[in-house]
N, C-alpha and C positions, 0 to 999 in steps of 0.2 A: 501680380496678375489677378484679375477679378474672376470670381467663380463663373460668371457668364462667358468669359473668354475661355476659361479652362474647359468648360463643358460645351463649347460651341459645336453645333452639328456640322459634320464635314460632308461635302457633296462631291461626287465624281464628275469629271468633265462631261459636258452634255453629249459629247460624241461617244461616250462609253455607256451604253444602255444595257446594263447587266442584270440578270436574275440571280441574286446572291444565294449561295447555298449556306443555310444556317450552320454555324460552327463556333465553338468556343476554343478552338485550338490556339495555343500560344505560339510564339516564335520557335523556329526549329532549333533543337539542341544541336551541339556540335556533332554528336553521333548520327542523328537523323539527317543532318545536312550532308555528312559524308556519304550516308546511304543514298541520298538523293543524287549526289554527284556520280556515284557508281552506277546507279540506275540509268542516268543520262548516257554514260559511256556505253553501257550495255545496249541501250536503245539505238545509239548511233552505229554500233557494230552490227546490230541486226539489220538496220536499214542498208548499210554498206554491203552486207552479204546478199540481201535480196536484190539490190541493184546489180551486183556482180553476176548473180544468176540470170537476171533479166537480160543483161548485155550478152551473155553467152547464148541465150535463147533466140537472139535476133540475128543469127547467122543467115547470110543471104540477103540481108536488107541493106538498102543504100545507107551509107554512113550518116548522111545528113538527116535522113528520116529516123534512123536508129537513135541518133543523138537527141533529136526532138522528143522521141518517145521516152528515152531514159530520163530526160529533164522533167517531163510530166510525171513519170513514175516516182521520181524522187520527191517532187512536191506533194504528191498524194500520200506517199509514205510518211512525210513529215507532218501532215495535217492532224492525225490522231494525237501525236505528241504535243502539238501546239494547242489542241483542244484541251488536253489534260493540264497543260500549263495554265490555261485560262481558268479552268475550274479550280485549280489550286490557288490561283491569285484571287479569285472570287471568294473562296473560303477564308483566306487570310484577311481579306478586306472586311468580311462580315465579322470575323473574330475580333479584329482591331476596333471596329465600330462598337461592338458589344462591350469590349474592355473599356473603351472610352466612356460609354454610357454608365457602366457600373462604377467606374472610378468617380464620375461626376456625382452620382447618387451618394456615394460614401462621403465625398467632400461636402456636399450640401448638408448631410446629416451631421457631420462633425461640426460644421460652422453653426448650425442651429443649436447644437448642444453647447457650443462655446458661448453663444449669447445667453442661453438659459443659466449656465453655470456662472457666468459673469454677474448676472442679476442676483443669483442666490448668494454669491460671495459678498457682493456689495450690501445686500439687505442684512445678511447675517452679521457682517462686521458692524453695521449700524446698531443692531440689536445688542451685540456684545458691548459696544462702547456705551450705550445707554444704561444697560444693567450695571456695568462696571462703575459708571458715574454715580448711580444711585447708592450702590454699596459703599462707595468711597465716602459719600456724604453722610451716611449712617455712622460709619466708623469715625468720621471727623466730629460729628455731633456728640457721640459717646465720649470721645476724648476730651471735649470741652465741657462735659458735664450736663449737656442738654439732650443727651441721647436716651438710651434705653433706661427705664426706671430700675431702682434697686428692688429686688424681690421683697425685702423686709418692709418696704414702704407701702406695699399693696394692702397689708392688713392693719395699718395704723392710719389714724386720721379719718377713718370712715365714720359715718353717722350711724350706720346700722350694718348688720351682718350681710344683707343682700348686696350692699355696695361693695363689700370686700370680695364677695364671690364674683361680681361683675368685673371688678378690677383685675382679679386673678385670671379670668377668662381672656380679657383683653391682652394681658401680658403674654399668655401662652400663644394667642393668635399672632401677636406681633413677632415673637421669636420664630414661630413656624413659617410666617411669611418671609422673613429674612433668610431662613434656611432654604426654602423653595426657590427663592430668587437666586441664591448662590448655586443651587443645583442646576437651575435653568441656564445660568451664565456658563457654567462648565459644559453643559450639553451644547449650547450655542457655539461655544468656542470649538468644540470637537467637530461639529457639523461644518462650520466655516473652514476649518483646517482641511477636512476631507474634500470639500468642494474646491478649495484652492489647489490641492494636489491633483484632483481630477482635471481641473481647468488647465493646469500645466501640461498634463499628459495629452489632453485633447488638442492643445495648441501645437504640441510636437507632432501629433498625428496629422494635423492640418498641413503643416510644413511638408511632411512626407508625401501626403496625398497630392499636394500641388506639384511636387516633382514628378510623381507617378502620372499625374494628369498630363503634364507636358510631354512625358515620354509616350503616353497613349495617343496624344495628338500627332506626334511625329510618326509613330508606327502606322497610324491610320493614313497619314499623308503618303508615307512610303508604299503602303499597300495599294492606295489609289493609283500611284504612279506605276506600280508593277502590273496591276490589273489593266490599266490603260495600254501599257506596252504589250501585254499578252494579247489583248483584243486587237491591237493594231497589227501585230505579227500574224495573227490568224486571218485577219482581213486581207493582208498582203498575200498570204498563201492562196487564199481563195481567188484573188484577182489574178495572180500568176497562173493558177490552175486553168482558169478560163482562157487566158491568152495562149497558153501552151496547147490546150485542146484545139483551139481554132487553128493554130499553127500546124498541128499534127494533121488535121483534116485537110488543110491546104496542101501539105507535102504528100499526103497519101494520094491525092488526085494527081499531083505532079509526077509522082513515080508509080503510077498505076501499072505500067508495064512490068514492074518488078513482081507483081502478084502472079503473073504467068509462070514465073520461075519457082513458085511455091505450091504449084498444083499437086494434088495427091499423086504419089507414085504408084503405078499399077503393078510394079514388081520390086522385089527387094534386091535384085541383082545390081551390082556395080559393074558396068560393062568393062571398065578399065581393069579392075581386079579380076573379073571373070576371065578375061583373056590371059592375064598374067598367071592365074591359077592353072589354066589349061596348059600353058607352056611349061609351068613348073611340074605339073603331073607328068607330062611327056618326058621331061628331063629325069624325073625320079624313076620312071619306068625303064628308060634307057640305061640309067646307072645300075638299076637292079638286074637287068638282063645281062649287062656286061660283067657284073660281079658273079652272076650265076654261071656264065659261060667260062669265065676264068677259073672258077672253082671246079667245074666239071672237066676241064682240060687236064687236070692233074698237075698243076703248076707247082704244087709242093705244100704250102703251109695250110691250106684249107681255110684260111681266114678270109672273111669278106672284106672287100676294099671299102675304106671309109672316105676316100677322096671324092669330093664333089657332092656328097650326099648331105641332106639337112637332118637335123636332129628330130627324132620321133617325139610326139607329144606324150605327156604323162602328167604327173603331179608337179608341184613346184612353180606354179604360175605366180608372178608378182605384180603388184601395182606398178605402172610405168613411172609414177611420180608419188612423192609423199604428200598427199593432199586428199581432202574429202572429195567424194564423187557426187556430181549432181547431173541434172538433165538425163535421166535414165533412158535406156533403150526403149523405143516404141513410138507409136503415133502420138503426136502432140498438137495442141491447138496453138496457132500462131497468134501472139498477143496484139499485133497490129492489123493484119489482114483477115483475121478470124477464119483461117483455113486450116485444114489438117495436113500434116506432113510427117513422113516417117523420119524419126531421128535414129539413124542406123548405128549409133554407138553410145558412148557415155562421155561426159565431159569432166575435166578436172580443172577448177579455177586455180591457177598458180601463176606466179610472176614470170614475165618474159625472161629468157636466159636460163631458166632452170633446166638442169640436165634431165633428159628423158631416157629411161632405162628399158631395155628389151624385157618384155613380160615373160618370155620363155626362150630357151636356147633355139637357135635357128640360123637362117642365112638371109642376108639382104638380097631381095630380088628386084627391087626398083626404088628409084628416087625420082619423084615426079613433082610437077607444079601445075595447078590449074586454078581458075578463078574462084572455085568453091572451096577446095581443100587447102589451097595455098601450097606451101612446101610439105610434101608428104613422103614418108619412107614406109616401105612395105617389107615385112619379114615373112618367110615361109618357115613353118614349124613341122613340116613333114606330114605323113599320112597318119590319121588317127580315126579308128573305126571306119576305115575305108574311104575317108574324105580328107582332102588336102586342107590343112588348117593354116590360115595366114592372119597376120595382124597388121594394122596400119595406124600411123601416127600423123595427125593432120595439123596444119597451121604453124608448122615449125619455123623458128627463126633461122635455123641452119642445120646442116647434117653433120654427123660425127663418124659415119662409116660409109665406105664405098659399096657399090653394087658387087655382090659376090662374097662379101666378107662374112665369115662365120662369127656368131656372137653367142655368148652365154647369157642366162637370165641375169638382169641387172646391169649389163654392159651399156654404156651410154651410146645411143644411136642418133641423137639429135638434141635440139634445145627448144624449149617452149617459145612460141611467138604468137603473132596475131595476123599472119599472112592469109590471103584469100578472103573468103566471105566471113570475116570475124570482126567483131566490134570490141574485143578486149582480149588481153592475154589469157590463154587457156590451152589445154591439150584436149583435142577430140581423138578418142581412141575407139577403134573398131576391131572386131574379130569376124572372119569369114570362113565358111566351110564350102569348098569348091566354088568360091566366088560369091556365095550368098551370105549376106550379113546375118549374124546371129547375136543374141544377147551376150555381151562380154562377161556379164555376171555368171554365166555358166562356166567360165574358165578362171576368173580372178577370185 
């Protein structure tokens, strides 16, 4: 593979026009990948919980309209996650491209060094060979007798003393020259050997960098694909969001009459429970008068009759189901019609079929059904601070106790459902004082 191919610039598809976030982050480690997976699971659980709460808030809304709104809400809840996925993909792409660039630079530098070292090794070897040849020739000449002069001949045969001096100087210069040449040969050999060792190391480095470059190219290609997919997913969500918004507006117009059912309530009275509370108070008073008359007639024991009466309130109120509470009591803003409506109780998101327990001891005074509350059971808990306290459990799948049954706190009185104006399984729970709804948090 040529260096130009190894370092080729990689471009994203024309449809993905991204502003990359600079980053040098490498691939995710196993630990961070596991963390990312857990984060995704947590994000999905949060989205599901928000959708569950929204579905409960849509009580009284046409099912088709509610489903359209929930679909839009889910899309909009997923958009931030998709945007984060795109940003992460952009950062990984930028890091991959930078890694590819740096690897290419290192490979180019290594290849340039290889060329330089190859030349140095070749030149050095030539110099070593030449010097070696010269020294070999000197040695051969000396062996044949035509080489270096005998030192004793320097001082004989001369015509005058100056000639002897000149011949001595030439002899020393000749010997010094041959020694220097030998030292140079040894130095050239050492340099050449070092350059050869370095050349071997550089060639090994080049092989490793070529493999690393191929991996960087693949990583960049994978990052491009991931970024393109993330961009496409986000674009799809935006397109879906627009379609769902248009659909919601059309359905709002279609079911405009439903808005009339969500107008502000001028009173907190539930007329159905108000009448039941009046009847229960009369029954309680008659039972108390009968017990008082029986006691004053001297019939013997002096004990008050407990038959037919309901339990007095006090401590020991329980949650009706084992679940978190949401949609607190009070006025709330409707997410579709943008109107205010009293939410006269609290909601517990829980699966259909879950047992519903009496929040306090008492007596079942009614089992009813209407289009709003669906299947509803009402318990009387007696007189407390001069007021008759009742509790009601809405949207039940079924009942577990008949009218008139005495119950203790925790006894199953029904089962969670989604009957009436309900768009999802949950329990709507209310507490009333003389028929007026009050905040259940005052009791639970």
